[in-house]
C-alpha positions as semicolon CSV with decimal commas, in nm:
position;residue;x (nm);y (nm);z (nm)
1;M;6,420;0,692;10,617
2;H;6,411;0,316;10,567
3;N;6,710;0,123;10,441
4;L;6,654;0,083;10,064
5;D;6,811;-0,264;10,052
6;E;6,587;-0,390;10,333
7;Y;6,283;-0,244;10,157
8;N;6,380;-0,406;9,827
9;D;6,446;-0,740;9,996
10;T;6,103;-0,724;10,161
11;I;5,929;-0,645;9,832
12;F;6,121;-0,923;9,652
13;A;6,037;-1,179;9,922
14;Y;5,671;-1,079;9,906
15;L;5,658;-1,111;9,528
16;Q;5,820;-1,454;9,543
17;S;5,562;-1,569;9,795
18;V;5,251;-1,440;9,618
19;I;5,183;-1,759;9,424
20;Q;5,397;-2,068;9,451
21;Q;5,326;-2,369;9,233
22;S;5,343;-2,594;9,537
23;D;5,059;-2,396;9,700
24;V;4,822;-2,432;9,406
25;S;4,672;-2,778;9,387
26;S;4,382;-2,702;9,155
27;L;4,596;-2,609;8,851
28;T;4,770;-2,842;8,613
29;Y;5,142;-2,789;8,559
30;R;5,285;-2,982;8,269
31;N;5,646;-2,888;8,334
32;N;5,779;-2,727;8,652
33;G;6,080;-2,593;8,460
34;R;5,863;-2,363;8,249
35;F;5,610;-2,090;8,303
36;S;5,252;-2,201;8,333
37;I;4,990;-1,994;8,156
38;I;4,648;-2,107;8,264
39;D;4,359;-2,081;8,020
40;P;4,112;-1,837;8,182
41;N;3,822;-2,044;8,049
42;N;3,956;-2,378;8,171
43;A;4,180;-2,385;8,479
44;S;4,295;-2,739;8,403
45;N;4,442;-2,627;8,067
46;D;4,803;-2,506;8,076
47;I;4,849;-2,319;7,745
48;S;5,217;-2,234;7,791
49;G;5,352;-2,464;7,521
50;G;5,595;-2,199;7,396
51;S;5,762;-2,107;7,724
52;S;6,080;-2,301;7,658
53;N;6,297;-1,991;7,715
54;T;6,216;-1,974;8,086
55;R;6,580;-1,934;8,193
56;S;6,634;-1,647;7,951
57;I;6,309;-1,477;8,056
58;V;6,395;-1,507;8,425
59;A;6,745;-1,371;8,353
60;R;6,595;-1,065;8,180
61;F;6,368;-1,003;8,480
62;D;6,670;-1,034;8,711
63;E;6,856;-0,777;8,499
64;A;6,556;-0,542;8,501
65;Y;6,528;-0,578;8,879
66;A;6,898;-0,488;8,922
67;L;6,866;-0,192;8,684
68;L;6,558;-0,063;8,865
69;N;6,729;-0,096;9,204
70;E;7,029;0,100;9,084
71;R;6,805;0,362;8,924
72;I;6,603;0,408;9,244
73;R;6,926;0,434;9,442
74;S;7,081;0,688;9,204
75;I;6,769;0,906;9,198
76;G;6,746;0,888;9,578
77;E;7,108;1,001;9,606
78;G;7,055;1,282;9,355
79;R;7,291;1,132;9,095
80;A;7,021;1,092;8,831
81;T;6,706;1,262;8,714
82;G;6,415;1,142;8,506
83;G;6,174;0,857;8,543
84;I;6,248;0,544;8,741
85;L;6,138;0,322;8,452
86;D;6,359;0,497;8,195
87;V;6,631;0,231;8,239
88;I;6,403;-0,047;8,120
89;L;6,161;0,132;7,887
90;E;6,371;0,398;7,720
91;G;6,527;0,292;7,393
92;N;6,612;0,371;7,036
93;Y;6,306;0,287;6,831
94;S;6,431;0,432;6,501
95;S;6,456;0,085;6,341
96;F;6,084;0,032;6,412
97;R;6,001;0,366;6,252
98;K;6,210;0,276;5,945
99;Q;6,036;-0,062;5,919
100;R;5,694;0,102;5,953
101;D;5,780;0,360;5,686
102;F;5,904;0,084;5,455
103;L;5,588;-0,122;5,503
104;R;5,374;0,189;5,445
105;H;5,564;0,253;5,122
106;I;5,511;-0,108;5,003
107;H;5,142;-0,093;5,096
108;E;5,086;0,234;4,912
109;K;5,278;0,106;4,609
110;T;5,090;-0,225;4,583
111;I;4,750;-0,166;4,745
112;G;4,693;0,205;4,777
113;P;4,697;0,484;5,034
114;C;4,725;0,398;5,403
115;S;4,495;0,545;5,660
116;D;4,681;0,610;5,984
C-alpha cells in the first residue's frame, strides 16, 4: 500500500502544475491577485470582475482539502464510514426548506398555486 501522504502530495503538486498563469501567454490577466475567468467566446476577455474574495475562496479550498485528507485517512483506518465527500457536502439544509416553503406560501397567496 502506498503512503497516503506521499500520494496526496503528488496529487496536490500535479493540480498546482496543471495551469500556471505564467505558462499561459495568450490570455489576458487583469489582476494576478484574483481569479481569472476567461470568456469562452473571447479568450482576451477576463470576466472575473467579482473575484475580489480570492483569499477567502482559497482558504475555503484549503480547508476542504484538509477535511478530505482526514476523511480519507479515517475511512482507510476504519474509524469512519460513509462517503468520502460527506465532510464537505453534508449539511443541515432545513433553513433552505423553510425559505422555500415561505416563498411558496407567499406565491400562492399573491399569485396562485405553484407547480412543483
